[in-house]
Chimera marker file (.cmm) of the C-alpha trace (Angstrom):
<marker_set name="trace">
<marker id="1" x="5.430" y="0.398" z="9.995" r="1" g="1" b="0" radius="0.5"/>
<marker id="2" x="5.177" y="-0.981" z="6.480" r="1" g="1" b="0" radius="0.5"/>
<marker id="3" x="3.441" y="-4.030" z="7.847" r="1" g="1" b="0" radius="0.5"/>
<marker id="4" x="1.155" y="-2.347" z="10.372" r="1" g="1" b="0" radius="0.5"/>
<marker id="5" x="-2.008" y="-2.462" z="8.284" r="1" g="1" b="0" radius="0.5"/>
<marker id="6" x="-4.146" y="-1.328" z="11.182" r="1" g="1" b="0" radius="0.5"/>
<marker id="7" x="-2.262" y="2.001" z="11.092" r="1" g="1" b="0" radius="0.5"/>
<marker id="8" x="-2.458" y="2.418" z="7.324" r="1" g="1" b="0" radius="0.5"/>
<marker id="9" x="-4.982" y="5.245" z="7.580" r="1" g="1" b="0" radius="0.5"/>
<marker id="10" x="-2.224" y="7.392" z="9.116" r="1" g="1" b="0" radius="0.5"/>
<marker id="11" x="-0.193" y="7.534" z="5.915" r="1" g="1" b="0" radius="0.5"/>
<marker id="12" x="-2.620" y="6.966" z="3.061" r="1" g="1" b="0" radius="0.5"/>
<marker id="13" x="-5.850" y="8.721" z="2.273" r="1" g="1" b="0" radius="0.5"/>
<marker id="14" x="-7.885" y="5.689" z="3.318" r="1" g="1" b="0" radius="0.5"/>
<marker id="15" x="-10.656" y="6.622" z="5.669" r="1" g="1" b="0" radius="0.5"/>
<marker id="16" x="-11.073" y="2.991" z="6.759" r="1" g="1" b="0" radius="0.5"/>
<marker id="17" x="-8.989" y="-0.162" z="6.640" r="1" g="1" b="0" radius="0.5"/>
<marker id="18" x="-10.672" y="-3.268" z="8.004" r="1" g="1" b="0" radius="0.5"/>
<marker id="19" x="-9.137" y="-6.707" z="8.313" r="1" g="1" b="0" radius="0.5"/>
<marker id="20" x="-11.421" y="-9.347" z="6.794" r="1" g="1" b="0" radius="0.5"/>
<marker id="21" x="-9.488" y="-12.419" z="7.912" r="1" g="1" b="0" radius="0.5"/>
<marker id="22" x="-8.455" y="-13.254" z="11.474" r="1" g="1" b="0" radius="0.5"/>
<marker id="23" x="-4.957" y="-12.323" z="12.679" r="1" g="1" b="0" radius="0.5"/>
<marker id="24" x="-2.106" y="-12.813" z="12.348" r="1" g="1" b="0" radius="0.5"/>
<marker id="25" x="-1.419" y="-11.054" z="9.052" r="1" g="1" b="0" radius="0.5"/>
<marker id="26" x="0.264" y="-13.171" z="6.399" r="1" g="1" b="0" radius="0.5"/>
<marker id="27" x="0.097" y="-14.233" z="2.779" r="1" g="1" b="0" radius="0.5"/>
<marker id="28" x="-3.577" y="-14.633" z="1.942" r="1" g="1" b="0" radius="0.5"/>
<marker id="29" x="-4.794" y="-12.159" z="4.588" r="1" g="1" b="0" radius="0.5"/>
<marker id="30" x="-7.561" y="-9.940" z="3.271" r="1" g="1" b="0" radius="0.5"/>
<marker id="31" x="-8.407" y="-6.313" z="4.019" r="1" g="1" b="0" radius="0.5"/>
<marker id="32" x="-11.095" y="-3.897" z="2.924" r="1" g="1" b="0" radius="0.5"/>
<marker id="33" x="-10.041" y="-0.316" z="2.299" r="1" g="1" b="0" radius="0.5"/>
<marker id="34" x="-12.221" y="2.723" z="1.674" r="1" g="1" b="0" radius="0.5"/>
<marker id="35" x="-10.268" y="5.519" z="-0.037" r="1" g="1" b="0" radius="0.5"/>
<marker id="36" x="-11.537" y="9.045" z="-0.512" r="1" g="1" b="0" radius="0.5"/>
<marker id="37" x="-9.803" y="11.976" z="-2.191" r="1" g="1" b="0" radius="0.5"/>
<marker id="38" x="-11.900" y="15.081" z="-2.655" r="1" g="1" b="0" radius="0.5"/>
<marker id="39" x="-15.041" y="14.080" z="-4.548" r="1" g="1" b="0" radius="0.5"/>
<marker id="40" x="-13.549" y="10.722" z="-5.576" r="1" g="1" b="0" radius="0.5"/>
<marker id="41" x="-13.884" y="7.503" z="-3.609" r="1" g="1" b="0" radius="0.5"/>
<marker id="42" x="-13.218" y="3.815" z="-4.113" r="1" g="1" b="0" radius="0.5"/>
<marker id="43" x="-13.472" y="0.585" z="-2.163" r="1" g="1" b="0" radius="0.5"/>
<marker id="44" x="-10.822" y="-2.069" z="-2.503" r="1" g="1" b="0" radius="0.5"/>
<marker id="45" x="-10.591" y="-5.612" z="-1.237" r="1" g="1" b="0" radius="0.5"/>
<marker id="46" x="-6.878" y="-6.277" z="-0.797" r="1" g="1" b="0" radius="0.5"/>
<marker id="47" x="-5.112" y="-9.625" z="-0.571" r="1" g="1" b="0" radius="0.5"/>
<marker id="48" x="-1.623" y="-9.912" z="0.903" r="1" g="1" b="0" radius="0.5"/>
<marker id="49" x="0.627" y="-11.687" z="-1.644" r="1" g="1" b="0" radius="0.5"/>
<marker id="50" x="4.052" y="-11.327" z="0.044" r="1" g="1" b="0" radius="0.5"/>
<marker id="51" x="4.757" y="-11.043" z="3.747" r="1" g="1" b="0" radius="0.5"/>
<marker id="52" x="8.000" y="-10.715" z="5.665" r="1" g="1" b="0" radius="0.5"/>
<marker id="53" x="7.313" y="-8.423" z="8.650" r="1" g="1" b="0" radius="0.5"/>
<marker id="54" x="9.514" y="-5.361" z="8.741" r="1" g="1" b="0" radius="0.5"/>
<marker id="55" x="11.123" y="-6.166" z="5.390" r="1" g="1" b="0" radius="0.5"/>
<marker id="56" x="8.698" y="-6.947" z="2.598" r="1" g="1" b="0" radius="0.5"/>
<marker id="57" x="5.020" y="-7.013" z="1.779" r="1" g="1" b="0" radius="0.5"/>
<marker id="58" x="2.800" y="-6.810" z="-1.262" r="1" g="1" b="0" radius="0.5"/>
<marker id="59" x="-0.912" y="-6.743" z="-1.891" r="1" g="1" b="0" radius="0.5"/>
<marker id="60" x="-3.166" y="-7.007" z="-4.890" r="1" g="1" b="0" radius="0.5"/>
<marker id="61" x="-6.685" y="-5.753" z="-5.477" r="1" g="1" b="0" radius="0.5"/>
<marker id="62" x="-9.177" y="-5.985" z="-8.295" r="1" g="1" b="0" radius="0.5"/>
<marker id="63" x="-11.437" y="-3.157" z="-9.300" r="1" g="1" b="0" radius="0.5"/>
<marker id="64" x="-13.432" y="-2.630" z="-12.496" r="1" g="1" b="0" radius="0.5"/>
<marker id="65" x="-11.793" y="-5.646" z="-14.163" r="1" g="1" b="0" radius="0.5"/>
<marker id="66" x="-8.206" y="-4.518" z="-13.504" r="1" g="1" b="0" radius="0.5"/>
<marker id="67" x="-5.787" y="-6.131" z="-11.070" r="1" g="1" b="0" radius="0.5"/>
<marker id="68" x="-3.458" y="-3.729" z="-9.311" r="1" g="1" b="0" radius="0.5"/>
<marker id="69" x="-0.494" y="-5.000" z="-7.362" r="1" g="1" b="0" radius="0.5"/>
<marker id="70" x="1.767" y="-2.954" z="-5.110" r="1" g="1" b="0" radius="0.5"/>
<marker id="71" x="4.755" y="-4.094" z="-3.124" r="1" g="1" b="0" radius="0.5"/>
<marker id="72" x="7.274" y="-2.586" z="-0.729" r="1" g="1" b="0" radius="0.5"/>
<marker id="73" x="10.697" y="-3.859" z="0.300" r="1" g="1" b="0" radius="0.5"/>
<marker id="74" x="13.194" y="-2.538" z="2.830" r="1" g="1" b="0" radius="0.5"/>
<marker id="75" x="16.728" y="-3.310" z="1.632" r="1" g="1" b="0" radius="0.5"/>
<marker id="76" x="19.457" y="-3.265" z="4.295" r="1" g="1" b="0" radius="0.5"/>
<marker id="77" x="22.538" y="-1.428" z="3.010" r="1" g="1" b="0" radius="0.5"/>
<marker id="78" x="24.477" y="-1.620" z="6.276" r="1" g="1" b="0" radius="0.5"/>
<marker id="79" x="24.463" y="1.975" z="7.520" r="1" g="1" b="0" radius="0.5"/>
<marker id="80" x="21.178" y="2.829" z="5.846" r="1" g="1" b="0" radius="0.5"/>
<marker id="81" x="18.045" y="1.275" z="4.384" r="1" g="1" b="0" radius="0.5"/>
<marker id="82" x="16.633" y="1.709" z="0.911" r="1" g="1" b="0" radius="0.5"/>
<marker id="83" x="12.885" y="1.505" z="0.328" r="1" g="1" b="0" radius="0.5"/>
<marker id="84" x="11.827" y="-0.046" z="-2.974" r="1" g="1" b="0" radius="0.5"/>
<marker id="85" x="8.292" y="-0.122" z="-4.265" r="1" g="1" b="0" radius="0.5"/>
<marker id="86" x="6.728" y="-1.468" z="-7.406" r="1" g="1" b="0" radius="0.5"/>
<marker id="87" x="3.291" y="-1.123" z="-8.875" r="1" g="1" b="0" radius="0.5"/>
<marker id="88" x="1.673" y="-2.979" z="-11.728" r="1" g="1" b="0" radius="0.5"/>
<marker id="89" x="-1.717" y="-3.076" z="-13.415" r="1" g="1" b="0" radius="0.5"/>
<marker id="90" x="-2.999" y="-6.125" z="-15.310" r="1" g="1" b="0" radius="0.5"/>
<marker id="91" x="-6.130" y="-6.729" z="-17.283" r="1" g="1" b="0" radius="0.5"/>
<marker id="92" x="-7.647" y="-5.920" z="-20.665" r="1" g="1" b="0" radius="0.5"/>
<marker id="93" x="-5.596" y="-3.123" z="-22.260" r="1" g="1" b="0" radius="0.5"/>
<marker id="94" x="-8.432" y="-0.563" z="-22.552" r="1" g="1" b="0" radius="0.5"/>
<marker id="95" x="-9.275" y="-1.017" z="-18.859" r="1" g="1" b="0" radius="0.5"/>
<marker id="96" x="-5.615" y="-0.748" z="-17.815" r="1" g="1" b="0" radius="0.5"/>
<marker id="97" x="-5.290" y="2.503" z="-19.795" r="1" g="1" b="0" radius="0.5"/>
<marker id="98" x="-8.386" y="3.900" z="-18.077" r="1" g="1" b="0" radius="0.5"/>
<marker id="99" x="-7.062" y="2.766" z="-14.660" r="1" g="1" b="0" radius="0.5"/>
<marker id="100" x="-3.760" y="4.536" z="-15.309" r="1" g="1" b="0" radius="0.5"/>
<marker id="101" x="-5.663" y="7.724" z="-16.203" r="1" g="1" b="0" radius="0.5"/>
<marker id="102" x="-7.875" y="7.550" z="-13.107" r="1" g="1" b="0" radius="0.5"/>
<marker id="103" x="-5.192" y="6.449" z="-10.639" r="1" g="1" b="0" radius="0.5"/>
<marker id="104" x="-3.558" y="9.924" z="-10.336" r="1" g="1" b="0" radius="0.5"/>
<marker id="105" x="-6.873" y="11.300" z="-9.063" r="1" g="1" b="0" radius="0.5"/>
<marker id="106" x="-6.181" y="9.370" z="-5.860" r="1" g="1" b="0" radius="0.5"/>
<marker id="107" x="-2.912" y="11.262" z="-5.385" r="1" g="1" b="0" radius="0.5"/>
<marker id="108" x="-0.719" y="8.177" z="-5.285" r="1" g="1" b="0" radius="0.5"/>
<marker id="109" x="2.497" y="10.210" z="-5.474" r="1" g="1" b="0" radius="0.5"/>
<marker id="110" x="1.409" y="12.131" z="-2.383" r="1" g="1" b="0" radius="0.5"/>
<marker id="111" x="0.578" y="8.863" z="-0.621" r="1" g="1" b="0" radius="0.5"/>
<marker id="112" x="4.037" y="7.495" z="-1.418" r="1" g="1" b="0" radius="0.5"/>
<marker id="113" x="5.705" y="10.692" z="-0.213" r="1" g="1" b="0" radius="0.5"/>
<marker id="114" x="3.685" y="10.579" z="3.037" r="1" g="1" b="0" radius="0.5"/>
<marker id="115" x="4.623" y="6.932" z="3.554" r="1" g="1" b="0" radius="0.5"/>
<marker id="116" x="8.326" y="7.668" z="3.057" r="1" g="1" b="0" radius="0.5"/>
<marker id="117" x="8.165" y="10.635" z="5.436" r="1" g="1" b="0" radius="0.5"/>
<marker id="118" x="6.387" y="8.500" z="8.040" r="1" g="1" b="0" radius="0.5"/>
<marker id="119" x="8.912" y="5.675" z="7.576" r="1" g="1" b="0" radius="0.5"/>
<marker id="120" x="11.762" y="8.141" z="8.086" r="1" g="1" b="0" radius="0.5"/>
<marker id="121" x="10.189" y="9.543" z="11.259" r="1" g="1" b="0" radius="0.5"/>
<marker id="122" x="9.457" y="6.082" z="12.628" r="1" g="1" b="0" radius="0.5"/>
<marker id="123" x="12.970" y="4.840" z="11.821" r="1" g="1" b="0" radius="0.5"/>
<marker id="124" x="14.626" y="7.867" z="13.410" r="1" g="1" b="0" radius="0.5"/>
<marker id="125" x="12.416" y="7.539" z="16.489" r="1" g="1" b="0" radius="0.5"/>
<marker id="126" x="13.280" y="3.842" z="16.823" r="1" g="1" b="0" radius="0.5"/>
<marker id="127" x="16.995" y="4.628" z="16.410" r="1" g="1" b="0" radius="0.5"/>
<marker id="128" x="16.803" y="7.380" z="19.024" r="1" g="1" b="0" radius="0.5"/>
<marker id="129" x="17.628" y="10.115" z="16.501" r="1" g="1" b="0" radius="0.5"/>
<link id1="1" id2="2" r="1" g="1" b="0" radius="0.2"/>
<link id1="2" id2="3" r="1" g="1" b="0" radius="0.2"/>
<link id1="3" id2="4" r="1" g="1" b="0" radius="0.2"/>
<link id1="4" id2="5" r="1" g="1" b="0" radius="0.2"/>
<link id1="5" id2="6" r="1" g="1" b="0" radius="0.2"/>
<link id1="6" id2="7" r="1" g="1" b="0" radius="0.2"/>
<link id1="7" id2="8" r="1" g="1" b="0" radius="0.2"/>
<link id1="8" id2="9" r="1" g="1" b="0" radius="0.2"/>
<link id1="9" id2="10" r="1" g="1" b="0" radius="0.2"/>
<link id1="10" id2="11" r="1" g="1" b="0" radius="0.2"/>
<link id1="11" id2="12" r="1" g="1" b="0" radius="0.2"/>
<link id1="12" id2="13" r="1" g="1" b="0" radius="0.2"/>
<link id1="13" id2="14" r="1" g="1" b="0" radius="0.2"/>
<link id1="14" id2="15" r="1" g="1" b="0" radius="0.2"/>
<link id1="15" id2="16" r="1" g="1" b="0" radius="0.2"/>
<link id1="16" id2="17" r="1" g="1" b="0" radius="0.2"/>
<link id1="17" id2="18" r="1" g="1" b="0" radius="0.2"/>
<link id1="18" id2="19" r="1" g="1" b="0" radius="0.2"/>
<link id1="19" id2="20" r="1" g="1" b="0" radius="0.2"/>
<link id1="20" id2="21" r="1" g="1" b="0" radius="0.2"/>
<link id1="21" id2="22" r="1" g="1" b="0" radius="0.2"/>
<link id1="22" id2="23" r="1" g="1" b="0" radius="0.2"/>
<link id1="23" id2="24" r="1" g="1" b="0" radius="0.2"/>
<link id1="24" id2="25" r="1" g="1" b="0" radius="0.2"/>
<link id1="25" id2="26" r="1" g="1" b="0" radius="0.2"/>
<link id1="26" id2="27" r="1" g="1" b="0" radius="0.2"/>
<link id1="27" id2="28" r="1" g="1" b="0" radius="0.2"/>
<link id1="28" id2="29" r="1" g="1" b="0" radius="0.2"/>
<link id1="29" id2="30" r="1" g="1" b="0" radius="0.2"/>
<link id1="30" id2="31" r="1" g="1" b="0" radius="0.2"/>
<link id1="31" id2="32" r="1" g="1" b="0" radius="0.2"/>
<link id1="32" id2="33" r="1" g="1" b="0" radius="0.2"/>
<link id1="33" id2="34" r="1" g="1" b="0" radius="0.2"/>
<link id1="34" id2="35" r="1" g="1" b="0" radius="0.2"/>
<link id1="35" id2="36" r="1" g="1" b="0" radius="0.2"/>
<link id1="36" id2="37" r="1" g="1" b="0" radius="0.2"/>
<link id1="37" id2="38" r="1" g="1" b="0" radius="0.2"/>
<link id1="38" id2="39" r="1" g="1" b="0" radius="0.2"/>
<link id1="39" id2="40" r="1" g="1" b="0" radius="0.2"/>
<link id1="40" id2="41" r="1" g="1" b="0" radius="0.2"/>
<link id1="41" id2="42" r="1" g="1" b="0" radius="0.2"/>
<link id1="42" id2="43" r="1" g="1" b="0" radius="0.2"/>
<link id1="43" id2="44" r="1" g="1" b="0" radius="0.2"/>
<link id1="44" id2="45" r="1" g="1" b="0" radius="0.2"/>
<link id1="45" id2="46" r="1" g="1" b="0" radius="0.2"/>
<link id1="46" id2="47" r="1" g="1" b="0" radius="0.2"/>
<link id1="47" id2="48" r="1" g="1" b="0" radius="0.2"/>
<link id1="48" id2="49" r="1" g="1" b="0" radius="0.2"/>
<link id1="49" id2="50" r="1" g="1" b="0" radius="0.2"/>
<link id1="50" id2="51" r="1" g="1" b="0" radius="0.2"/>
<link id1="51" id2="52" r="1" g="1" b="0" radius="0.2"/>
<link id1="52" id2="53" r="1" g="1" b="0" radius="0.2"/>
<link id1="53" id2="54" r="1" g="1" b="0" radius="0.2"/>
<link id1="54" id2="55" r="1" g="1" b="0" radius="0.2"/>
<link id1="55" id2="56" r="1" g="1" b="0" radius="0.2"/>
<link id1="56" id2="57" r="1" g="1" b="0" radius="0.2"/>
<link id1="57" id2="58" r="1" g="1" b="0" radius="0.2"/>
<link id1="58" id2="59" r="1" g="1" b="0" radius="0.2"/>
<link id1="59" id2="60" r="1" g="1" b="0" radius="0.2"/>
<link id1="60" id2="61" r="1" g="1" b="0" radius="0.2"/>
<link id1="61" id2="62" r="1" g="1" b="0" radius="0.2"/>
<link id1="62" id2="63" r="1" g="1" b="0" radius="0.2"/>
<link id1="63" id2="64" r="1" g="1" b="0" radius="0.2"/>
<link id1="64" id2="65" r="1" g="1" b="0" radius="0.2"/>
<link id1="65" id2="66" r="1" g="1" b="0" radius="0.2"/>
<link id1="66" id2="67" r="1" g="1" b="0" radius="0.2"/>
<link id1="67" id2="68" r="1" g="1" b="0" radius="0.2"/>
<link id1="68" id2="69" r="1" g="1" b="0" radius="0.2"/>
<link id1="69" id2="70" r="1" g="1" b="0" radius="0.2"/>
<link id1="70" id2="71" r="1" g="1" b="0" radius="0.2"/>
<link id1="71" id2="72" r="1" g="1" b="0" radius="0.2"/>
<link id1="72" id2="73" r="1" g="1" b="0" radius="0.2"/>
<link id1="73" id2="74" r="1" g="1" b="0" radius="0.2"/>
<link id1="74" id2="75" r="1" g="1" b="0" radius="0.2"/>
<link id1="75" id2="76" r="1" g="1" b="0" radius="0.2"/>
<link id1="76" id2="77" r="1" g="1" b="0" radius="0.2"/>
<link id1="77" id2="78" r="1" g="1" b="0" radius="0.2"/>
<link id1="78" id2="79" r="1" g="1" b="0" radius="0.2"/>
<link id1="79" id2="80" r="1" g="1" b="0" radius="0.2"/>
<link id1="80" id2="81" r="1" g="1" b="0" radius="0.2"/>
<link id1="81" id2="82" r="1" g="1" b="0" radius="0.2"/>
<link id1="82" id2="83" r="1" g="1" b="0" radius="0.2"/>
<link id1="83" id2="84" r="1" g="1" b="0" radius="0.2"/>
<link id1="84" id2="85" r="1" g="1" b="0" radius="0.2"/>
<link id1="85" id2="86" r="1" g="1" b="0" radius="0.2"/>
<link id1="86" id2="87" r="1" g="1" b="0" radius="0.2"/>
<link id1="87" id2="88" r="1" g="1" b="0" radius="0.2"/>
<link id1="88" id2="89" r="1" g="1" b="0" radius="0.2"/>
<link id1="89" id2="90" r="1" g="1" b="0" radius="0.2"/>
<link id1="90" id2="91" r="1" g="1" b="0" radius="0.2"/>
<link id1="91" id2="92" r="1" g="1" b="0" radius="0.2"/>
<link id1="92" id2="93" r="1" g="1" b="0" radius="0.2"/>
<link id1="93" id2="94" r="1" g="1" b="0" radius="0.2"/>
<link id1="94" id2="95" r="1" g="1" b="0" radius="0.2"/>
<link id1="95" id2="96" r="1" g="1" b="0" radius="0.2"/>
<link id1="96" id2="97" r="1" g="1" b="0" radius="0.2"/>
<link id1="97" id2="98" r="1" g="1" b="0" radius="0.2"/>
<link id1="98" id2="99" r="1" g="1" b="0" radius="0.2"/>
<link id1="99" id2="100" r="1" g="1" b="0" radius="0.2"/>
<link id1="100" id2="101" r="1" g="1" b="0" radius="0.2"/>
<link id1="101" id2="102" r="1" g="1" b="0" radius="0.2"/>
<link id1="102" id2="103" r="1" g="1" b="0" radius="0.2"/>
<link id1="103" id2="104" r="1" g="1" b="0" radius="0.2"/>
<link id1="104" id2="105" r="1" g="1" b="0" radius="0.2"/>
<link id1="105" id2="106" r="1" g="1" b="0" radius="0.2"/>
<link id1="106" id2="107" r="1" g="1" b="0" radius="0.2"/>
<link id1="107" id2="108" r="1" g="1" b="0" radius="0.2"/>
<link id1="108" id2="109" r="1" g="1" b="0" radius="0.2"/>
<link id1="109" id2="110" r="1" g="1" b="0" radius="0.2"/>
<link id1="110" id2="111" r="1" g="1" b="0" radius="0.2"/>
<link id1="111" id2="112" r="1" g="1" b="0" radius="0.2"/>
<link id1="112" id2="113" r="1" g="1" b="0" radius="0.2"/>
<link id1="113" id2="114" r="1" g="1" b="0" radius="0.2"/>
<link id1="114" id2="115" r="1" g="1" b="0" radius="0.2"/>
<link id1="115" id2="116" r="1" g="1" b="0" radius="0.2"/>
<link id1="116" id2="117" r="1" g="1" b="0" radius="0.2"/>
<link id1="117" id2="118" r="1" g="1" b="0" radius="0.2"/>
<link id1="118" id2="119" r="1" g="1" b="0" radius="0.2"/>
<link id1="119" id2="120" r="1" g="1" b="0" radius="0.2"/>
<link id1="120" id2="121" r="1" g="1" b="0" radius="0.2"/>
<link id1="121" id2="122" r="1" g="1" b="0" radius="0.2"/>
<link id1="122" id2="123" r="1" g="1" b="0" radius="0.2"/>
<link id1="123" id2="124" r="1" g="1" b="0" radius="0.2"/>
<link id1="124" id2="125" r="1" g="1" b="0" radius="0.2"/>
<link id1="125" id2="126" r="1" g="1" b="0" radius="0.2"/>
<link id1="126" id2="127" r="1" g="1" b="0" radius="0.2"/>
<link id1="127" id2="128" r="1" g="1" b="0" radius="0.2"/>
<link id1="128" id2="129" r="1" g="1" b="0" radius="0.2"/>
</marker_set>
């Protein structure tokens, strides 16, 4: 599920995700995402920077002079799996500060919670539980 970009609109508030490069997905693949939350909207061109299907992926995007990078990893702990995610902003300090102030408007915590809930459902379904 983490690597099914074509289904991303199910668990984030993106109204559209469009692949810009031909399949298959891998490092260097590009996507365009339109995100809308209430009166706020943004368009992002994403680039896949890490890719290990079912285990690890990361993307980066640039908007208003700030690079944002987000990655997800599934860590096998034997009888369970831990999901790790990391997010980072880079760019001129004033722009990064503004990005950090604006970012909550897109309800990122809610997006993460929805992703984790969807991952749990998908995992339990796949395991027959």
